[in-house]
DOFIMAR-127240 format. One line per field, with one value per residue (C-alpha): x, y, z negated; chain; residue in one letter. Coordinates in pm, whole numbers, always signed. Layout:
east: X:... $
north: Y:... $
up: Z:... $
chain: A:... $
res: A:... $
# end
This chain:
east: +20687:+20742:+21044:+21283:+21390:+21660:+22013:+22117:+21838:+21902:+22274:+22213:+21977:+22220:+22502:+22287:+22233:+22603:+22709:+22483:+22629:+22992:+22934:+22780:+23111:+23249:+23014:+23069:+23177:+23383:+23239:+23003:+22889:+22538:+22378:+22065:+21790:+21590:+21335:+21111:+20919:+20956:+20627:+20559:+20574:+20929:+21023:+20937:+21200:+21478:+21699:+21654:+21369:+21089:+20770:+20583:+20845:+20781:+20494:+20736:+21013:+21348:+21653:+21681:+21968:+21748:+21443:+21399:+21337:+21487:+21334:+21328:+21192:+21076:+21031:+20805:+21112:+21193:+20830:+20836:+21181:+21135:+20791:+20606:+20235:+20105:+20189:+20285:+20556:+20689:+20691:+20836:+21136:+21264:+21458:+21262:+20929:+20771:+20430:+20202:+19955:+19666:+19543:+19286:+19462:+19822:+19920:+20215:+20480:+20752:+21053:+20969:+20599:+20317:+20022:+19767:+19487:+19559:+19463:+19786:+19627:+19967:+20084:+19936:+19901:+19870:+19780:+19927:+19941:+19579:+19509:+19327:+19311:+18947:+18735:+18626:+18950:+19184:+19343:+19568:+19430:+19733:+19542:+19392:+19653:+19461:+19521:+19650:+20022:+20097:+19986:+20254:+20527:+20707:+20643:+20790:+20836:+20899:+20997:+20927:+20645:+20460:+20176:+20334:+20225:+19946:+19779:+19656:+19783:+20118:+20262:+20546:+20557:+20396:+20370:+20303:+20201:+20263:+20070:+20165:+20031:+19874:+20199:+20368:+20157:+20095:+19839:+19694:+19854:+19714:+19842:+19758:+19892:+19868:+19997:+19989:+19664:+19457:+19524:+19454:+19461:+19393:+19438:+19357:+19502:+19479:+19676:+19783:+19861:+19720:+19847:+19589:+19738:+19462:+19604:+19411:+19462:+19201:+19259:+19068:+19189:+19046:+19207:+19055:+19225:+19091:+19361:+19503:+19384:+19558:+19632:+19597:+19721:+19501:+19197:+19349:+19042:+18797:+18517:+18693:+18802:+19131:+19252:+19228:+19044:+18927:+18841:+18836:+19142:+18975:+19021:+18876:+18989:+18853:+19022:+18916:+19129:+19100:+19296:+19227:+19452:+19410:+19592:+19615:+19343:+19372:+19071:+19139:+18916:+18964:+18774:+18866:+18651:+18803:+18652:+18870:+18790:+18888:+19038:+19162:+18817:+18884:+18652:+18539:+18365:+18296:+18612:+18616:+18309:+18332:+18083:+18349:+18473:+18529:+18432:+18597:+18521:+18706:+18701:+18778:+18734:+18988:+18991:+19319:+19424:+19788:+19923:+20229:+20126:+20458:+20657:+20371:+20271:+19904:+19750:+19390:+19190:+18844:+18771:+18509:+18586:+18391:+18458:+18260:+18354:+18119:+18224:+18044:+18108:+17953:+17880:+17718:+17345:+17163:+17374:+17392:+17552:+17675:+17700:+17922:+17900:+18104:+18027:+18223:+18168:+18366:+18458:+18700:+18925:+19271:+19435:+19815:+20068:+20443:+20694:+21067:+21143:+21470:+21655:+21698:+21346:+21123:+20794:+20487:+20158:+19804:+19470:+19264:+18906:+18731:+18372:+18294:+17932:+17893:+18070:+17845:+17901:+17638:+17636:+17353:+17280:+16981:+16911:+16893:+17104:+17352:+17574:+17428:+17645:+17595:+17826:+17972:+18253:+18460:+18816:+19033:+19405:+19640:+20014:+20325:+20678:+20990:+21308:+21580:+21916:+22129:+22459:+22545:+22582:+22336:+21955:+21717:+21371:+21090:+20728:+20416:+20054:+19742:+19449:+19102:+18860:+18497:+18535:+18891:+18974:+19303:+19655:+19975:+20247:+20595:+20889:+21251:+21534:+21896:+22055:+22429:+22665:+23018:+23147:+23005:+22879:+22806:+22479:+22406:+22045:+21939:+21562:+21284:+20910:+20590:+20290:+19947:+19671:+19308:+19117:+18924:+18544:+18611:+18827:+18578:+18287:+18478:+18207:+18294:+18058:+17754:+17680:+17861:+18027:+18345:+18578:+18414:+18704:+18990:+19239:+19461:+19809:+20119:+20479:+20808:+21081:+21449:+21667:+22023:+22086:+22418:+22398:+22701:+22710:+23002:+23020:+22781:+22619:+22617:+22450:+22479:+22266:+22283:+22003:+21977:+21645:+21462:+21088:+20868:+20501:+20240:+19886:+19932:+19600:+19624:+19394:+19355:+19179:+18813:+18610:+18663:+18626:+18967:+18788:+18698:+18925:+18896:+19099:+19252:+19515:+19771:+20060:+20394:+20629:+20996:+21206:+21568:+21687:+21948:+21900:+22173:+22118:+22312:+22152:+22322:+22223:+22452:+22416:+22495:+22167:+22291:+22084:+22067:+21966:+22093:+21970:+22013:+21785:+21786:+21526:+21441:+21091:+20953:+20644:+20735:+20513:+20626:+20967:+20862:+20950:+20659:+20494:+20469:+20788:+21127:+21442:+21662:+21604:+21848:+21730:+21913:+21790:+21983:+21885:+22127:+22114:+22164:+22116:+22176:+21850:+21653:+21673:+21700:+21715:+21566:+21689:+21555:+21650:+21496:+21603:+21382:+21453:+21187:+20893:+20732:+20375:+20074:+20114:+20477:+20627:+20862:+20845:+21157:+21409:+21372:+21509:+21283:+21428:+21239:+21357:+21206:+21320:+21198:+21239:+21156:+21032:+21068:+20843:+20765:+20560:+20552:+20719:+20720:+20822:+20835:+20865:+20932:+20840:+20993:+21239:+21372:+21025:+21097:+20860:+20783:+20496:+20365:+20219:+19842:+19608:+19376:+19086:+19285:+19319:+19647:+19940:+20152:+19996:+20190:+20280:+20298:+20555:+20700:+20472:+20494:+20368:+20395:+20300:+20258:+20232:+20156:+20164:+20019 $
north: +20199:+20458:+20659:+20576:+20801:+21063:+20924:+21123:+20979:+20627:+20662:+20792:+20505:+20245:+20401:+20368:+19997:+19938:+20128:+19906:+19591:+19685:+19875:+19602:+19453:+19794:+19830:+19480:+19447:+19178:+18829:+18763:+18402:+18386:+18092:+17955:+17826:+17512:+17657:+17355:+17405:+17782:+17979:+18181:+18514:+18431:+18312:+18650:+18806:+18581:+18675:+18482:+18256:+18131:+17950:+17890:+17678:+17371:+17480:+17516:+17760:+17719:+17927:+18026:+17780:+17491:+17574:+17351:+17657:+17983:+18240:+18619:+18788:+19152:+19310:+19585:+19807:+19770:+19835:+20160:+20285:+20205:+20366:+20060:+20128:+19790:+19422:+19490:+19730:+19465:+19172:+19348:+19448:+19090:+18868:+18687:+18870:+19137:+19299:+19412:+19696:+19745:+20059:+19851:+19548:+19454:+19111:+18908:+18742:+18511:+18338:+18419:+18345:+18599:+18533:+18794:+18825:+18501:+18666:+18540:+18200:+18027:+18198:+18102:+18372:+18306:+18545:+18412:+18068:+18073:+18048:+18353:+18293:+18332:+18046:+18220:+18332:+18163:+18506:+18598:+18957:+19186:+19504:+19705:+19596:+19310:+19329:+19687:+19702:+19888:+19580:+19352:+19217:+19048:+18880:+18540:+18501:+18131:+18042:+17712:+17456:+17427:+17187:+16914:+17122:+17347:+17184:+17375:+17724:+17683:+17653:+17902:+18050:+18082:+18425:+18420:+18754:+18752:+19027:+19216:+19143:+19367:+19379:+19552:+19866:+19889:+20157:+20356:+20449:+20697:+20745:+20985:+21016:+21264:+21177:+21277:+21272:+21385:+21064:+21055:+20774:+20748:+20462:+20404:+20105:+19991:+19699:+19572:+19267:+19263:+19106:+18826:+18713:+18856:+19017:+19218:+19423:+19626:+19846:+20031:+20230:+20411:+20536:+20770:+20871:+21082:+20941:+21114:+21210:+20970:+21005:+20693:+20745:+20462:+20687:+21012:+21134:+21422:+21164:+21005:+21318:+21332:+21020:+21164:+20961:+21216:+21121:+20749:+20645:+20679:+20432:+20381:+20114:+20030:+19782:+19641:+19396:+19237:+18977:+18844:+18589:+18420:+18109:+17862:+18030:+18305:+18456:+18670:+18849:+19096:+19247:+19469:+19664:+19822:+20014:+20102:+20286:+20139:+20412:+20181:+20112:+19737:+19485:+19742:+19964:+20335:+20539:+20810:+20672:+20684:+20399:+20145:+20012:+19709:+19663:+19383:+19262:+18988:+18883:+18595:+18470:+18228:+18054:+17876:+17652:+17562:+17352:+17149:+16810:+16692:+16777:+16686:+17017:+17029:+17302:+17315:+17585:+17649:+17932:+18105:+18325:+18525:+18709:+18937:+19100:+19341:+19499:+19748:+19789:+20070:+19968:+20161:+20100:+19864:+19677:+19967:+19912:+19555:+19420:+19125:+18964:+18694:+18561:+18310:+18160:+17880:+17732:+17469:+17328:+17191:+16961:+16947:+16760:+16809:+16610:+16568:+16193:+16034:+16366:+16303:+16348:+16656:+16508:+16710:+16573:+16696:+16695:+16978:+17010:+17289:+17323:+17581:+17660:+17924:+17980:+18206:+18400:+18606:+18878:+19085:+19405:+19594:+19307:+19042:+18787:+18586:+18424:+18254:+17993:+17855:+17588:+17437:+17194:+17039:+16924:+16752:+16695:+16495:+16565:+16446:+16584:+16445:+16643:+16382:+16486:+16216:+16371:+16677:+16869:+16684:+16713:+16516:+16668:+16447:+16550:+16436:+16546:+16388:+16609:+16504:+16736:+16659:+16793:+16694:+16377:+16337:+16475:+16369:+16628:+16517:+16728:+16623:+16829:+16758:+17030:+17005:+17224:+17144:+17435:+17617:+17913:+17739:+17568:+17375:+17281:+17033:+17058:+16894:+16952:+16892:+17123:+17146:+17398:+17318:+17545:+17816:+17850:+18164:+17964:+17677:+17907:+18179:+18310:+18408:+18701:+18504:+18303:+17979:+17786:+17749:+17541:+17238:+17011:+17209:+16989:+17084:+17220:+17054:+17167:+16993:+17219:+17134:+17380:+17408:+17673:+17788:+18009:+18168:+18364:+18593:+18732:+18826:+19095:+18973:+18672:+18573:+18331:+18189:+17976:+17795:+17638:+17458:+17405:+17216:+17311:+17075:+17146:+17521:+17707:+18011:+18240:+18184:+18410:+18321:+18437:+18750:+18997:+19064:+19146:+18780:+18486:+18135:+17950:+17616:+17370:+17508:+17263:+17283:+17560:+17522:+17780:+17798:+18069:+18208:+18429:+18598:+18801:+18978:+19078:+19286:+19430:+19599:+19715:+20074:+20098:+20028:+19773:+19664:+19413:+19351:+19095:+18993:+18746:+18596:+18357:+18226:+18080:+17930:+17761:+17395:+17367:+17680:+17751:+18115:+18330:+18399:+18738:+18971:+18844:+19020:+18812:+19019:+19221:+19405:+19540:+19737:+19858:+20052:+20204:+20475:+20621:+20996:+21064:+20765:+20590:+20895:+20989:+20729:+20740:+20441:+20417:+20165:+20116:+19855:+19767:+19552:+19439:+19479:+19242:+19096:+19218:+19038:+19232:+19124:+19452:+19498:+19737:+19941:+19851:+20084:+20181:+20318:+20475:+20551:+20756:+20770:+20979:+20861:+21058:+20861:+21040:+21385:+21474:+21226:+20947:+21112:+20967:+21135:+21007:+21158:+20949:+21025:+20739:+20717:+20987:+21053:+21046:+20741:+20688:+20318:+20077:+19727:+19499:+19512:+19213:+19074:+19289:+19612:+19817:+19939:+19712:+19893:+20062:+20357:+20348:+20625:+20898:+21084:+21095:+21189:+21080:+21229:+21013:+21095:+20829:+20913:+20670:+20728 $
up: -4797:-5065:-5168:-5447:-5733:-5687:-5661:-5968:-6179:-6058:-6122:-6475:-6558:-6424:-6626:-6941:-6874:-6804:-7115:-7320:-7168:-7222:-7544:-7756:-7871:-7963:-8260:-8397:-8757:-8927:-8921:-9209:-9242:-9387:-9555:-9382:-9610:-9539:-9300:-9261:-9586:-9606:-9610:-9296:-9478:-9590:-9244:-9098:-9323:-9194:-8899:-8577:-8687:-8463:-8563:-8236:-8057:-8277:-8506:-8797:-8880:-8705:-8632:-8267:-8223:-8344:-8132:-7823:-7604:-7489:-7727:-7769:-8082:-8074:-8418:-8547:-8585:-8215:-8117:-8311:-8206:-7834:-7833:-7700:-7641:-7524:-7501:-7140:-7264:-7503:-7265:-6960:-7175:-7215:-6977:-6707:-6748:-6528:-6497:-6214:-6277:-6034:-6219:-6408:-6561:-6641:-6504:-6635:-6425:-6552:-6399:-6040:-6059:-6054:-5827:-5716:-5968:-6161:-6493:-6657:-6721:-6707:-7027:-7365:-7630:-8001:-8282:-8606:-8445:-8320:-7944:-7809:-7432:-7332:-7193:-6869:-6700:-6953:-6984:-7281:-7283:-7296:-7209:-7490:-7749:-7909:-8202:-8235:-8160:-8486:-8682:-8535:-8760:-8470:-8136:-8044:-7668:-7603:-7245:-7080:-7094:-7425:-7340:-7557:-7856:-7731:-7430:-7125:-7030:-7212:-6861:-6829:-7178:-7519:-7681:-8056:-8208:-8585:-8764:-9077:-9425:-9687:-9886:-9590:-9649:-10027:-9963:-9676:-9344:-9094:-8742:-8460:-8106:-7822:-7477:-7112:-6911:-7211:-7401:-7775:-8031:-8402:-8649:-9017:-9205:-9566:-9707:-10047:-10259:-10611:-10932:-10917:-10581:-10361:-10047:-9789:-9477:-9289:-8986:-8717:-8417:-8116:-7795:-7539:-7213:-6931:-6704:-6399:-6056:-5817:-5446:-5228:-4875:-4748:-4816:-4689:-4503:-4567:-4593:-4892:-5080:-4889:-5074:-5426:-5689:-5947:-6304:-6214:-6418:-6760:-7046:-7395:-7641:-7987:-8223:-8562:-8762:-9104:-9302:-9653:-9825:-10162:-10276:-9988:-9781:-9520:-9343:-9039:-8791:-8510:-8219:-7928:-7684:-7373:-7084:-6785:-6465:-6126:-5906:-5625:-5473:-5476:-5308:-5051:-5306:-5264:-5312:-5581:-5758:-6137:-6170:-6065:-6399:-6624:-6988:-7187:-7536:-7724:-8086:-8318:-8673:-8817:-9157:-9235:-9523:-9599:-9887:-9977:-10117:-10258:-9942:-9708:-9551:-9450:-9238:-9123:-8953:-8814:-8575:-8365:-8065:-7810:-7485:-7255:-6926:-6748:-6421:-6197:-5825:-5627:-5267:-4983:-4936:-4929:-5186:-5430:-5770:-5812:-6169:-6257:-6601:-6771:-7119:-7325:-7669:-7831:-8167:-8283:-8549:-8606:-8862:-8878:-9096:-9133:-9335:-9377:-9351:-9472:-9435:-9061:-8926:-8924:-8815:-8720:-8592:-8554:-8378:-8222:-8103:-7914:-7801:-7532:-7611:-7341:-7010:-6808:-6483:-6304:-6042:-5901:-5710:-5573:-5336:-5609:-5798:-5593:-5858:-6164:-6335:-6683:-6818:-7132:-7206:-7480:-7526:-7779:-7814:-8032:-8060:-8238:-8244:-8409:-8464:-8525:-8665:-8499:-8616:-8821:-8495:-8269:-8273:-8054:-8012:-7882:-7846:-7664:-7651:-7505:-7402:-7290:-7108:-7029:-6673:-6583:-6772:-6955:-6934:-7112:-7173:-7289:-7402:-7459:-7599:-7685:-7898:-7954:-8158:-8037:-8247:-8546:-8343:-8014:-7917:-7599:-7520:-7253:-7214:-7016:-7039:-6849:-6876:-6719:-6664:-6598:-6356:-6536:-6496:-6292:-6050:-6032:-5953:-5769:-5535:-5182:-5144:-5027:-5341:-5260:-5544:-5347:-5565:-5732:-5627:-5784:-5968:-6265:-6195:-6340:-6374:-6456:-6596:-6645:-6836:-6964:-7230:-7377:-7686:-7850:-8174:-8091:-8446:-8725:-8507:-8146:-7991:-7625:-7425:-7072:-6931:-6599:-6502:-6225:-6217:-5975:-5972:-5827:-5696:-5749:-5738:-5511:-5315:-4942:-4687:-4638:-4341:-4133:-4421:-4587:-4914:-4963:-5037:-5170:-5434:-5343:-5463:-5221:-5276:-5453:-5564:-5655:-5836:-5948:-6181:-6419:-6725:-6927:-7242:-7517:-7846:-8112:-8449:-8700:-9060:-8960:-8763:-8409:-8224:-7860:-7596:-7245:-6993:-6632:-6456:-6108:-5970:-5626:-5595:-5273:-5139:-5075:-4767:-4582:-4739:-4775:-5074:-5306:-5291:-5591:-5758:-5795:-5749:-5980:-6297:-6524:-6858:-7123:-7464:-7724:-8060:-8175:-8531:-8484:-8855:-9080:-9172:-9056:-8689:-8413:-8035:-7851:-7491:-7241:-6875:-6646:-6291:-6068:-5714:-5447:-5413:-5105:-5050:-4903:-4577:-4542:-4656:-4951:-5241:-5310:-5578:-5874:-6214:-6486:-6801:-7124:-7422:-7773:-8070:-8411:-8734:-9049:-9362:-9209:-9501:-9776:-9620:-9276:-8963:-8625:-8284:-7937:-7620:-7254:-7023:-6676:-6778:-6426:-6265:-6049:-5757:-5734:-5676:-5740:-5470:-5425:-5435:-5163:-5287:-5239:-4927:-5079:-4993:-5254:-5558:-5695:-6065:-6325:-6300:-6598:-6902:-7269:-7610:-7960:-8259:-8629:-8900:-9263:-9558:-9904 $
chain: A:A:A:A:A:A:A:A:A:A:A:A:A:A:A:A:A:A:A:A:A:A:A:A:A:A:A:A:A:A:A:A:A:A:A:A:A:A:A:A:A:A:A:A:A:A:A:A:A:A:A:A:A:A:A:A:A:A:A:A:A:A:A:A:A:A:A:A:A:A:A:A:A:A:A:A:A:A:A:A:A:A:A:A:A:A:A:A:A:A:A:A:A:A:A:A:A:A:A:A:A:A:A:A:A:A:A:A:A:A:A:A:A:A:A:A:A:A:A:A:A:A:A:A:A:A:A:A:A:A:A:A:A:A:A:A:A:A:A:A:A:A:A:A:A:A:A:A:A:A:A:A:A:A:A:A:A:A:A:A:A:A:A:A:A:A:A:A:A:A:A:A:A:A:A:A:A:A:A:A:A:A:A:A:A:A:A:A:A:A:A:A:A:A:A:A:A:A:A:A:A:A:A:A:A:A:A:A:A:A:A:A:A:A:A:A:A:A:A:A:A:A:A:A:A:A:A:A:A:A:A:A:A:A:A:A:A:A:A:A:A:A:A:A:A:A:A:A:A:A:A:A:A:A:A:A:A:A:A:A:A:A:A:A:A:A:A:A:A:A:A:A:A:A:A:A:A:A:A:A:A:A:A:A:A:A:A:A:A:A:A:A:A:A:A:A:A:A:A:A:A:A:A:A:A:A:A:A:A:A:A:A:A:A:A:A:A:A:A:A:A:A:A:A:A:A:A:A:A:A:A:A:A:A:A:A:A:A:A:A:A:A:A:A:A:A:A:A:A:A:A:A:A:A:A:A:A:A:A:A:A:A:A:A:A:A:A:A:A:A:A:A:A:A:A:A:A:A:A:A:A:A:A:A:A:A:A:A:A:A:A:A:A:A:A:A:A:A:A:A:A:A:A:A:A:A:A:A:A:A:A:A:A:A:A:A:A:A:A:A:A:A:A:A:A:A:A:A:A:A:A:A:A:A:A:A:A:A:A:A:A:A:A:A:A:A:A:A:A:A:A:A:A:A:A:A:A:A:A:A:A:A:A:A:A:A:A:A:A:A:A:A:A:A:A:A:A:A:A:A:A:A:A:A:A:A:A:A:A:A:A:A:A:A:A:A:A:A:A:A:A:A:A:A:A:A:A:A:A:A:A:A:A:A:A:A:A:A:A:A:A:A:A:A:A:A:A:A:A:A:A:A:A:A:A:A:A:A:A:A:A:A:A:A:A:A:A:A:A:A:A:A:A:A:A:A:A:A:A:A:A:A:A:A:A:A:A:A:A:A:A:A:A:A:A:A:A:A:A:A:A:A:A:A:A:A:A:A:A:A:A:A:A:A:A:A:A:A:A:A:A:A:A:A:A:A:A:A:A:A:A:A:A:A:A:A:A:A:A:A:A:A:A:A:A:A:A:A:A:A:A:A:A:A:A:A:A:A:A:A:A:A:A:A:A:A:A:A:A:A:A:A:A:A:A:A:A:A:A:A:A:A:A:A:A:A:A:A $
res: M:H:T:T:E:S:S:A:G:K:R:A:A:L:I:A:A:V:L:L:A:V:G:L:P:C:F:A:E:Q:D:D:K:K:H:L:N:D:L:F:N:M:P:L:E:E:L:S:Q:Q:S:Y:V:V:Y:G:A:S:R:F:G:Q:T:L:S:E:A:P:S:S:V:T:I:I:T:A:D:E:I:R:K:Y:G:Y:R:S:Y:G:D:I:I:R:S:V:A:G:F:F:T:T:Y:D:R:Q:Y:I:Y:L:G:V:R:G:F:G:R:P:G:D:Y:D:S:R:V:L:R:L:V:D:G:Q:K:V:N:D:N:I:Y:N:S:P:E:I:D:G:A:F:P:D:I:D:L:I:D:H:V:E:I:I:R:G:P:G:S:S:L:Y:G:S:N:A:F:F:A:V:I:N:V:V:T:K:N:G:R:D:Y:K:G:T:E:L:S:S:E:A:A:S:H:E:T:Y:K:G:R:A:T:Y:G:N:K:F:D:N:G:L:E:M:L:F:S:G:S:Y:L:D:S:K:G:Q:N:I:F:F:K:E:F:D:D:P:A:T:N:N:G:V:A:E:D:C:D:Y:E:T:V:G:N:V:F:G:K:I:A:F:G:D:F:T:F:E:G:T:S:M:S:R:R:K:G:A:P:T:A:A:W:G:T:I:F:N:D:K:R:N:D:A:H:D:Y:I:G:F:L:N:L:K:Y:E:H:D:F:D:E:L:M:V:M:S:R:V:Y:Y:E:S:F:E:N:K:E:H:Y:S:Y:P:D:P:S:G:L:D:E:Y:N:A:Y:G:R:W:F:G:G:E:L:Q:F:A:K:Q:I:F:K:K:H:K:L:I:W:G:V:E:Y:Q:K:D:T:K:Q:S:L:D:E:S:N:D:E:G:T:Y:L:D:V:K:S:D:S:Q:R:W:G:I:Y:I:Q:D:E:I:K:M:L:D:N:L:I:F:N:L:G:V:R:R:D:E:Y:T:K:F:G:G:S:T:S:P:R:L:G:L:I:Y:N:P:F:E:R:T:T:V:K:L:L:Y:G:R:A:F:R:I:P:S:P:Y:E:L:Y:F:E:D:G:V:G:I:K:A:N:P:D:L:E:P:E:T:I:D:T:Y:E:L:V:L:E:Q:Q:L:N:S:A:I:R:A:S:V:S:G:F:I:Y:Q:M:H:D:A:I:D:S:Q:P:Y:G:P:D:P:N:F:S:I:L:K:N:A:G:G:I:T:A:K:G:L:E:F:S:L:N:G:K:W:D:N:G:W:Q:G:R:F:S:Y:S:F:V:K:S:E:N:D:S:T:G:E:K:L:T:H:T:P:E:Q:M:V:K:G:N:L:I:V:P:L:I:E:K:K:L:F:A:G:I:E:A:Q:Y:E:S:G:R:K:T:L:M:G:N:R:T:D:D:F:V:V:T:N:L:T:L:T:Y:L:D:I:L:R:G:L:D:I:S:A:S:V:Y:N:L:F:D:T:K:Y:G:N:P:G:F:P:E:H:R:E:D:I:I:E:Q:D:G:R:S:F:R:V:K:L:T:Y:R:F $
# end
């Protein structure tokens, strides 16, 4: 077990969270009723300018009160003023989500579920509505900021099952990243950062919209970090450098993004390359060996067409995506340097229609197709090749959703999707939602949805260390989720939400010990999981520049067979965010405090409860066109850790202490 932060630091962080919770109403202004436009036919670029609008919950624009989900939207302004550096920073700041960092990858957890090394395959990520989970691990790729975090207009975090619209992997949540457009820049923007552990980043972006309607955006960025020397008590021996991993925490990330729009067509492409050292000596590798690393590449091209044919909205897209993962593991002789490679290539298309029918129905329907042309896994060392898998597959899906306005204050949402997979057969995913407004500012949502997830190629061919294809009989997972949501607009500035949910997961895929060596495990359909939870949130934004969020979440998740609490998941989380204008429209302080209860580890221990506080100061136009920000992360230098995975000797992996970042952004 490890020590907690100082009592003074913990007390100060808790006070900050409490002040946010009780202080929100104090800054409220007089009620100001605003007219809501018809969002159904509104172009996406206009939707992004509206308050409390979400696109990904139903594949068309809705206010948060109309969406058949519990939704959080994080804007570019919040990303900047809270000093967020990655998608992990963004997502862990909202109710119900948490992350686990094993010093190489960030793993997502949501609503009491986060399994060891599952590669986040139960969360679907979209970039401008396009799926980007890879076709090897089905991972949404949140490391490396793909695309670069500075290019985000806003992020829609949509809780609950989304398979009725998106198919596999939309299991617990859908995260839609909406990027900026050329008009948002109107010229060139340069950015540079310097941070702790010899971390440096630079970015150059050009964007504009011309009189002939042509709009373009191009951007490139590069990050280089030496990382830190890290002490691991499990290796505290002179033979293993007294437990200190030196120069093994390095990271480099390169990002390229481009978007061109003209008329009804939008062409978009992006690629990301990331290399990260592995200081934990996972899988029994040699400790303090710089050759232990992982290199990931992911990219996509997407051509989209949108047009309104006399109130029939038509959207079509074609896309091509690719993924590569190369990992090196240094073992004692005779194995030597082990090289693991994963390659994925796929293309597909989508055709979607939307129409308002008889003023009471908003109908959307469509069809999707994807061909996985390459799904390759191989592993070799000095003794030869012992994993060599080459596969391909295809899938198609058809969906329909009807939003029926039964009364002026009662909406019934019905959706269903049918998916067919060459290797797993078919799956049908329904969704039902009843949305009732008993009062003008009150919304009650009664929601049900079923989702599924097919096993990834990695899970199907997960080798056990001796070249056996261990999992050919894996079956898809399914989940049934029931949720009751109460949303209350307290006044023009403050919105409150309470959500209670129950989900039942069937045929959950989980790792089980395999053989006498603890470094090896096998994936199986391990049975059912049941969870019950509660989420409460307050969101406030005022014209004078004050802005804040507060949330509390509680969830109890158990294995149906054993009745045991799941490992790696916190029961309680409290999160508070507050933006304070110190100088009107110029200088802002972004304060963030996050409390997380302890988590059960694989060895039956428990991590300590902790509070982490971050502080960012942002000065806009300190000189004409120049912004500057300075951030302190883990302000009170909290000592805390995340549970390790089966491949780690470390039961608890220590996380970063206090660190700094200074960022300059210049526009011309």
